[in-house]
C-alpha positions in Angstrom: 0.0 -0.1 -0.1 1.3 3.4 -1.1 2.1 6.0 1.6 -0.7 8.5 0.4 -3.1 5.7 0.3 -2.3 4.6 3.9 -3.0 8.6 5.0 -6.4 8.3 3.2 -7.2 5.3 5.1 -6.5 6.6 8.4 -8.3 9.8 7.7 -11.2 8.0 6.8 -11.0 5.8 9.8 -10.9 8.6 12.1 -14.0 10.2 10.6 -15.9 7.1 11.0 -15.0 6.9 14.2 -16.1 10.5 15.2 -19.1 9.6 13.1 -19.9 6.7 15.6 -19.2 8.8 19.0 -21.8 11.5 17.6 -24.3 9.0 17.0 -23.7 7.5 20.1 -23.5 10.8 22.4 -27.3 11.6 20.5 -28.4 8.4 21.8 -28.7 6.5 18.3 -26.4 3.9 17.1 -25.8 3.0 13.6 -28.5 1.6 11.6 -30.9 2.3 14.8 -34.0 4.8 14.0 -34.3 7.6 16.0 -36.6 6.4 19.3 -39.7 8.4 20.7 -39.1 11.6 22.4 -38.0 11.5 25.8 -37.6 13.7 28.8 -33.9 13.8 28.2 -34.0 15.8 25.1 -36.1 19.0 23.9 -39.0 17.2 22.8 -41.4 16.8 25.7 -45.3 16.2 25.2 -47.8 15.8 27.6 -47.1 11.9 27.0 -43.8 12.6 28.7 -45.5 12.2 32.0 -47.8 9.0 31.9 -49.1 6.8 34.8 -48.3 6.8 38.9 -45.9 9.2 40.3 -45.2 9.3 44.1 -44.3 12.8 45.8 -43.3 14.7 48.5 -43.1 18.3 49.4 -42.4 20.7 51.9 -42.5 24.2 53.0 -44.2 27.4 54.2 -47.6 28.8 53.8 -47.7 32.6 54.3 -51.2 34.1 55.6 -50.3 37.6 54.8 -47.5 37.6 52.3 -44.9 38.5 52.7 -45.6 39.2 56.4 -43.8 36.1 58.4 -46.8 36.5 61.2 -48.5 33.1 61.6 -46.7 31.5 59.0 -47.4 27.5 59.1 -45.1 24.5 58.4 -46.8 22.6 55.7 -45.9 19.0 54.0 -47.4 16.1 52.5 -46.9 12.9 50.6 -49.0 11.4 48.0 -49.7 10.0 44.6 -50.3 11.7 41.0 -51.8 9.7 38.3 -51.0 11.3 34.8 -53.1 9.8 31.9 -50.6 11.0 29.2 -53.0 13.5 27.8 -53.2 16.4 29.9 -55.4 15.1 32.8 -54.3 13.9 36.3 -55.8 12.5 39.6 -54.4 13.2 43.0 -54.5 12.0 46.5 -52.1 12.7 49.4 -51.7 13.1 53.1 -51.3 17.0 54.1 -50.1 18.2 57.4 -49.9 22.0 58.8 -48.7 23.6 61.8 -48.7 27.1 62.9 -48.3 28.7 66.3 -50.1 26.6 68.6 -52.2 24.3 66.0 -51.8 21.7 63.6 -54.1 19.4 61.3 -54.0 16.6 59.5 -56.0 16.0 56.3 -56.1 13.4 53.5 -56.9 15.1 50.0 -58.2 13.7 47.0 -58.5 15.9 43.3 -58.3 16.0 39.9 -56.6 18.4 37.2 -54.7 19.2 34.3 -51.2 19.4 33.0 -49.6 21.1 30.2 -45.8 20.2 29.2 -43.6 22.5 27.0 -41.3 21.0 24.4 -38.2 22.0 27.0 -39.8 19.5 29.1 -41.0 22.2 31.8 -44.6 22.3 32.3 -47.3 23.4 34.8 -50.5 22.0 36.4 -53.4 22.7 38.4 -55.4 20.3 40.7 -59.0 20.8 42.1 -60.9 19.2 44.7 -59.8 18.9 48.1 -56.5 20.5 46.6 -58.5 23.7 46.4 -56.9 24.8 42.8 -53.6 24.0 43.8 -51.0 25.1 41.2 -47.6 24.0 40.1 -44.4 24.6 38.0 -42.3 21.4 37.0 -39.2 20.3 35.1 -38.8 16.3 34.1 -36.1 14.5 33.9 -34.9 10.9 33.9 -36.9 10.1 30.8 -40.0 10.8 32.1 -39.4 8.9 35.4 -38.6 11.9 37.7 -39.7 15.5 37.8 -39.3 18.5 40.7 -41.6 21.0 41.2 -42.8 24.0 43.1 -46.2 25.3 44.3 -46.9 28.6 42.6 -50.2 29.4 44.5 -49.4 33.2 46.1 -48.5 32.8 49.7 -46.5 29.5 49.4 -42.5 28.5 49.8 -43.0 24.9 49.0 -40.8 22.6 46.8 -41.0 19.0 46.2 -39.8 15.9 44.1 -42.0 13.3 42.5 -40.7 9.6 40.9 -42.4 7.0 39.4 -43.5 4.1 41.3 -42.8 1.8 39.0 -44.0 -0.9 36.2 -46.3 -3.3 38.8 -49.0 -2.9 41.3 -47.3 -2.9 44.8 -47.8 -5.5 47.7 -46.2 -5.8 50.9 -43.1 -7.7 49.1 -42.5 -4.3 47.4 -41.8 -2.5 50.8 -38.7 -5.1 51.9 -35.2 -4.7 52.8 -33.0 -2.5 55.0 -34.0 0.7 54.5 -31.5 4.1 55.5 -33.5 7.4 56.6 -32.1 10.6 57.4 -35.0 12.8 58.7 -35.3 16.0 60.1 -38.8 17.2 62.3 -39.7 20.4 63.4 -41.8 21.6 66.1 -43.6 25.0 66.2 -45.3 26.5 69.5 -46.2 29.9 70.3 -42.8 30.8 72.4 -40.6 27.8 71.4 -39.2 25.6 68.8 -37.8 22.0 68.8 -35.7 20.4 66.5 -35.4 16.5 66.0 -32.9 15.1 63.7 -32.3 11.1 63.4 -30.2 8.9 61.0 -32.1 5.5 61.4 -32.4 2.0 59.6 -35.6 0.4 59.4 -35.6 -3.4 58.6 -38.9 -4.4 56.6 -39.8 -8.2 56.3 -42.3 -7.7 53.2 -44.9 -9.5 55.4 -46.0 -6.2 57.4 -43.6 -6.1 60.2 -41.0 -3.2 61.0 -38.1 -3.1 63.6 -35.4 -0.1 64.0 -32.2 -0.8 65.8 -31.2 1.9 68.0 -31.3 5.4 66.3 -28.9 8.0 66.4 -31.1 10.8 67.1 -30.6 14.6 68.6 -33.3 16.5 69.7 -32.1 20.1 70.1 -28.6 19.0 70.5 -28.9 16.3 72.8 -28.7 12.7 71.7 -30.7 9.4 72.7 -30.8 6.3 70.8 -34.4 5.0 70.5 -35.6 1.9 69.1 -39.1 1.1 67.3 -41.0 -1.8 66.1 -44.6 -2.3 64.9 -46.3 -2.7 61.3 -47.3 -1.7 57.8 -49.8 -2.0 55.0 -49.1 -1.4 51.2 -52.1 -0.5 49.1 -51.6 -1.7 45.1 -51.5 1.9 44.2 -48.3 1.9 46.4 -49.3 4.3 49.3 -48.4 2.9 52.4 -49.3 3.2 56.5 -46.9 2.3 59.0 -47.8 1.9 63.0 -45.1 1.7 65.5 -44.0 2.2 69.1 -41.0 4.3 69.9 -39.1 3.2 73.0 -36.5 5.7 74.7 -35.3 4.3 78.0 -38.3 3.5 80.1 -40.4 5.5 78.3 -42.5 4.5 74.9 -44.9 6.5 72.6 -46.8 5.7 69.5 -46.0 6.9 66.0 -47.4 6.4 62.7 -46.3 7.6 58.9 -47.9 7.4 55.7 -46.7 8.0 52.4 -46.0 6.1 49.0 -43.4 3.6 47.6 -41.3 4.8 44.6 -38.8 3.7 42.2 -40.2 0.1 42.3 -39.3 0.0 45.9 -35.8 1.3 46.3 -37.3 4.5 47.8 -40.4 5.4 50.3 -41.0 8.7 51.4 -43.5 9.2 53.9 -45.1 11.8 56.5 -45.8 11.7 60.2 -49.4 11.5 60.9 -49.1 10.9 64.8 -52.2 12.6 66.2 -50.6 13.5 69.2 -47.9 15.6 67.4 -50.2 17.9 65.8 -47.1 20.9 65.8 -44.9 18.3 64.0 -44.2 18.4 60.3 -41.8 15.7 59.5 -40.5 13.5 56.7 -39.4 10.0 56.3 -37.2 9.4 52.8 -36.3 6.0 53.2 -33.7 4.5 50.5 -33.1 0.7 50.3 -29.8 -0.4 51.1 -30.1 -4.1 51.3 -33.0 -6.5 50.0 -31.8 -9.0 52.1 -34.0 -9.6 55.5 -33.2 -12.5 57.9 -36.0 -14.9 58.1 -37.6 -14.9 62.2 
């Protein structure tokens, strides 16, 4: 082979390699036709959101914005189901806490949403939600989106993620989960903050236990344990009842929320009726699927 022919072959090989890299980086391999629009490109539609998404949000509600007087802590965990054509249904457990009062409510509603080609959009939910409006941005190929409530007088942000491809059972919520939690208590003349790192062992049969937790309440550390039961609905919402033991004292506790990402994550909000001034979240992430049989 002549020197000039070798050079031409080498140049051709380089251009072929660059073309292959370019096609791969755009998500299209040689000989494979382009796939459907996804949330990773600038070609989103209402169809980019379809099916059930678990969500959680938290923040503040201002009765007389921008004044902080009588500001309320708020939080919710629930389920949004998108029809892929601009319609949605919603349900959640919603908590509020202000100066000396608190409330737990369970909301349902229907609404609409629109999606722009750049994968941002907006929605509104009626029914018990009372016209809640939100702005969102889609990512992870339509499996997840971040959102912000846009009603006047609110500072509230949240995250939503698909529940998975199947209906949920007790076995969907199985394994050892880690949870970093932060609970904020409000009252007229004081504020208490409780933070902790806990491991929860869920056996896939409705039983849960928590080995000693590393917990701090206003800077004072303790190591409570807990055990109890949980239920799971086919739509991937769940309830949890357990007893927390700290030294010689014990107290009941409850959570409600939603299973997302095929059971790899679970988002819940505290619903203990004796702690109405508490707005706290559990954001559990599975670190092991294995559970010892008793």
